[in-house]
C-alpha positions in Angstrom: -3.5 19.9 6.2 -1.2 20.4 9.0 2.2 20.6 10.2 3.2 18.5 12.7 5.7 17.8 14.4 8.5 15.1 13.5 12.4 14.4 14.5 13.9 12.4 12.0 17.2 10.6 12.9 20.0 13.0 13.1 21.9 10.3 11.2 19.4 9.5 8.2 19.1 13.1 6.5 17.3 13.7 3.6 14.7 12.0 2.0 16.0 8.8 0.4 18.0 7.7 3.4 14.5 8.2 5.1 12.7 6.6 2.7 15.9 3.2 2.1 16.9 2.6 5.8 14.4 0.6 7.3 14.4 -2.0 4.0 17.8 -2.6 5.1 18.2 -3.1 8.7 14.5 -3.9 9.7 13.3 -7.8 10.4 10.6 -9.2 7.7 9.9 -11.6 10.4 9.1 -9.4 13.5 5.7 -11.0 14.5 3.9 -14.6 14.4 1.1 -14.7 11.7 -0.9 -17.4 10.8 -1.4 -17.5 6.7 -5.1 -18.6 5.4 -5.9 -19.0 1.4 -8.8 -18.0 0.5 -10.7 -18.6 -2.8 -12.2 -15.5 -5.0 -15.2 -15.1 -6.8 -13.1 -15.3 -10.2 -11.6 -18.6 -9.2 -7.8 -17.2 -7.9 -6.8 -17.2 -4.4 -6.2 -14.3 -1.8 -3.2 -15.5 0.9 -4.1 -13.8 4.4 -1.7 -13.3 7.2 -3.7 -13.0 10.4 -2.1 -11.5 13.7 -4.4 -13.1 16.5 -4.7 -11.8 20.1 -4.9 -13.2 23.1 -7.9 -11.4 24.6 -10.7 -10.3 22.9 -9.7 -7.1 20.7 -10.4 -3.8 20.5 -9.9 -3.6 16.9 -9.1 -5.4 14.0 -6.7 -4.1 11.5 -6.8 -4.9 7.9 -3.5 -4.2 6.1 -2.8 -3.3 2.3 0.9 -3.2 1.6 2.7 -0.9 -1.6 4.0 -1.5 -5.0 5.8 -5.2 -5.0 5.2 -5.9 -1.3 4.1 -8.1 0.8 3.1 -9.1 4.7 6.5 -9.3 5.3 7.4 -5.6 3.9 9.3 -3.8 7.1 6.8 -1.4 7.1 3.7 -4.2 7.2 5.7 -6.0 10.0 6.1 -2.5 12.0 2.9 -1.9 11.6 2.0 -5.3 12.8 4.1 -5.2 15.7 2.5 -1.7 17.0 -1.0 -3.6 16.5 0.1 -6.4 18.6 1.4 -4.4 21.5 -1.9 -2.6 21.9 -3.6 -5.7 22.2 -5.8 -5.8 18.7 -6.1 -7.9 16.0 -5.0 -7.8 12.0 -5.3 -9.2 9.1 -2.4 -8.3 6.3 -4.0 -9.0 2.8 -1.3 -10.1 -0.1 -2.0 -8.7 -3.1 -2.3 -11.4 -6.1 1.0 -12.5 -7.1 2.7 -11.1 -3.7 2.6 -12.8 -1.1 6.4 -14.4 0.3 6.9 -18.1 -0.1 7.9 -18.1 3.9 10.1 -21.1 3.4 13.1 -19.2 1.4 11.4 -15.3 1.9 12.5 -14.7 -1.7 10.1 -15.9 -4.1 6.2 -14.7 -4.8 3.3 -17.0 -4.8 2.1 -17.2 -8.5 -1.6 -16.8 -8.7 -4.5 -18.8 -11.0 -5.2 -16.4 -13.5 -3.6 -13.8 -15.9 -4.3 -10.2 -13.8 -2.7 -9.3 -10.5 -3.1 -6.1 -9.2 -2.7 -2.3 -9.4 -3.1 1.4 -8.1 -6.9 1.3 -8.3 -8.0 -2.1 -7.9 -10.3 -2.2 -5.2 -12.2 -5.7 -5.5 -9.9 -8.0 -3.7 -10.2 -5.8 -0.2 -13.9 -5.6 -0.7 -13.9 -9.2 -1.1 -11.5 -9.5 2.1 -13.6 -6.8 4.2 -16.6 -8.9 3.2 -15.3 -11.9 4.4 -14.0 -11.1 7.6 -17.1 -8.3 8.6 -19.3 -12.0 8.1 -16.5 -14.0 9.7 -16.7 -11.7 13.0 -19.9 -9.9 12.5 -19.3 -8.0 16.3 -15.9 -6.6 15.8 -15.1 -3.3 14.7 -12.6 -2.6 11.5 -10.1 -0.2 11.0 -7.7 -0.3 7.9 -4.1 1.2 7.1 -2.9 1.4 3.7 0.5 2.3 2.5 1.9 3.8 -0.4 -0.4 1.8 -3.4 -2.4 -0.1 -1.1 -3.1 3.4 0.7 -4.1 4.7 -3.2 -6.4 1.8 -3.0 -7.7 1.8 0.1 -9.0 5.6 -0.8 -10.3 4.9 -4.1 -12.7 2.0 -2.1 -13.7 4.6 0.7 -14.5 6.9 -2.3 -16.9 4.2 -4.0 -18.5 3.4 -0.7 -19.0 6.5 1.2 -22.2 4.9 2.6 -20.6 1.7 3.5 -20.7 0.6 7.9 -17.9 -2.0 8.1 -15.2 0.3 8.5 -14.9 2.5 11.2 -12.0 4.7 10.5 -8.6 4.5 8.0 -5.4 5.5 8.0 -2.7 6.1 5.1 0.9 6.8 4.1 2.8 8.0 2.0 0.3 7.7 -0.7 1.3 8.5 -4.6 -2.6 10.3 -4.9 -1.7 11.3 -8.8 0.1 8.5 -11.0 0.9 10.3 -13.6 2.5 13.2 -11.5 4.2 10.5 -9.8 5.4 8.5 -12.5 6.8 11.6 -14.3 9.1 12.6 -11.3 10.2 9.1 -10.9 11.4 9.3 -14.6 14.6 11.8 -13.7 17.3 11.8 -11.3 17.7 9.2 -8.5 13.5 8.1 -9.2 14.9 6.1 -11.8 16.6 3.8 -9.5 13.7 3.2 -7.5 11.9 2.6 -10.5 14.5 0.0 -12.2 14.1 -1.8 -9.0 10.4 -2.1 -9.2 10.1 -2.8 -12.8 13.1 -5.8 -12.6 10.0 -8.0 -10.5 7.2 -6.3 -12.1 8.6 -8.0 -15.6 9.2 -11.2 -14.2 5.4 -11.4 -13.0 4.3 -10.6 -16.5 6.5 -13.1 -18.3 5.7 -15.9 -15.7 2.0 -15.0 -16.7 2.8 -15.2 -20.3 4.4 -18.5 -20.3 1.3 -19.9 -18.0 -1.2 -18.5 -20.1 -0.5 -18.3 -23.8 -4.1 -16.3 -24.7 -2.0 -13.4 -23.3 0.0 -13.4 -26.1 -2.6 -11.9 -28.1 -2.5 -8.5 -26.0 0.8 -8.3 -24.1 4.0 -7.6 -25.9 6.8 -9.3 -24.3 9.6 -7.6 -25.9 8.3 -4.2 -25.5 7.5 -4.7 -21.5 11.3 -6.1 -21.3 12.3 -2.7 -22.9 10.6 -0.7 -20.5 11.9 1.6 -18.4 9.6 4.1 -16.8 6.2 3.4 -15.2 4.5 4.7 -18.2 6.2 2.3 -20.7 5.2 -0.7 -18.5 1.4 0.1 -17.5 1.3 1.3 -21.5 2.7 -2.5 -22.0 1.2 -4.2 -19.1 -1.1 -2.8 -16.6 -3.4 -1.3 -19.3 -3.9 -4.2 -21.2 -3.9 -6.7 -18.4 -6.5 -5.0 -16.4 -9.1 -3.5 -18.7 -7.9 0.0 -19.2 -7.0 1.8 -22.8 -3.5 2.9 -22.2 -1.5 4.5 -18.9 -3.4 7.5 -19.3 -6.7 6.0 -18.9 -5.3 3.7 -16.2 -3.9 6.9 -14.5 -7.2 8.8 -14.4 -9.2 6.1 -13.5 -7.2 4.8 -10.7 -5.6 8.0 -9.0 -7.3 8.5 -6.0 -6.5 12.2 -5.7 -9.9 12.8 -8.0 -12.3 11.3 -5.9 -11.0 12.3 -2.3 -14.3 14.7 -2.2 -16.3 11.5 -1.7 -14.9 10.0 1.4 -16.8 10.4 4.8 -15.0 8.1 6.4 -13.0 9.0 9.1 -9.5 9.0 8.0 -6.0 10.1 8.5 -3.4 10.7 5.6 0.6 10.7 6.7 3.1 12.1 4.1 6.2 13.7 4.0 7.2 17.4 1.8 10.4 15.1 0.7 8.6 12.0 -0.6 10.6 11.1 -3.3 7.8 9.6 -5.0 5.2 12.7 -4.7 6.2 16.0 -6.8 6.2 19.4 -5.3 2.3 20.8 -5.9 0.5 17.6 -5.4 -0.2 17.2 -1.7 -1.1 21.3 -2.2 -3.8 19.8 -4.6 -4.5 17.0 -2.0 -5.6 19.5 0.9 -7.7 21.6 -1.8 -9.9 18.1 -3.1 -9.7 16.7 0.5 -13.3 15.9 2.0 -14.1 17.4 5.8 -13.9 13.6 7.0 -10.1 13.6 6.1 -7.4 14.5 8.1 -4.2 15.4 6.6 -0.5 15.1 8.4 2.1 16.8 6.2 5.9 16.3 7.6 8.7 18.5 6.4 10.4 15.0 6.3 10.2 11.3 6.1 10.8 10.2 2.9 8.4 7.3 1.3 7.3 5.4 3.9 10.0 6.4 6.2 9.4 7.9 8.8 12.7 6.7 11.0 13.3 9.0 14.4 15.7 7.9 16.9 19.0 8.5 18.6 20.8 6.1 17.4 20.8 3.3 14.6 20.0 0.4 17.3 16.9 2.8 19.1 15.1 3.8 15.8 11.4 4.7 16.1 8.8 4.7 12.8 6.4 7.5 13.6 4.2 7.1 11.0 3.5 3.5 11.5 2.9 3.8 15.5 0.9 7.1 15.1 -1.5 5.7 12.4 -2.1 2.6 14.8 -3.1 5.0 18.0 -4.8 7.4 15.8 -7.3 4.4 14.5 -7.6 3.1 18.4 -8.6 6.2 19.4 -11.2 6.2 16.6 -12.8 3.1 17.4 -12.6 4.2 21.3 -14.4 8.0 20.8 
């Protein structure tokens, strides 16, 4: 694990300013995207947003967003803009129930089956990757996952040590240990972040119960509505919806930290020591468990998927996004 030079913007001191700034000021429609719906083997659908390149691209990026994000999350749009400027192509994958309605940009598009997504769900990504690889057999693929999407990406890489589809991968702000991260967010400012996520997650489960009455047999909607922590929600909703015994079983099986030693694909992992979603000590454990294929880059500051530098509010540079794109393009050119 190496510390690198990242100079945070002087007007955004501290992890929370770094984390929140972009969500307040960045555009959610920064690049033109071509939308596609593909049917999944289990009768659902996935919504992909493609960034096409005018010339034959040097690489095709696949992007995976974080918890309750979408292809129109500001960091996803920032990554897509960086990719476009470098002449590459990209596919931004929207997890089930996460794609934004393009007319309103507020509502999300419901899925056809009771389940949606979680930190360790890798079958949908695997399906998207294989679909694109069959469509573009001579293309070189690289992948970037942010936050939850980064955790899922690491889980997939660990589960497929002999894979030949992805040349290189990168992650930003991965919550490697879900149990430790959830407990860390149960106090102080962490409760603010959790409450924001739970508002939309609970609404999604309410919709699932309404559209799929058979889920009432194992989903206690009142208990889900009372959830104030990730553990309470995961015990009541995530676990029963996705086949886990309880939250502890989910955290054990879905946390990437337990599988890092299995990764053989060149992988860049960017984290900040002051990430409000990552408790002290987790990144030291990541360093101990990381495989030789992983390049760990840890900055002193940057918050969670923030990493904002620049000399003025109108001259912001989103360092991690640009660094990840440049690193991956360098990897495919080597």
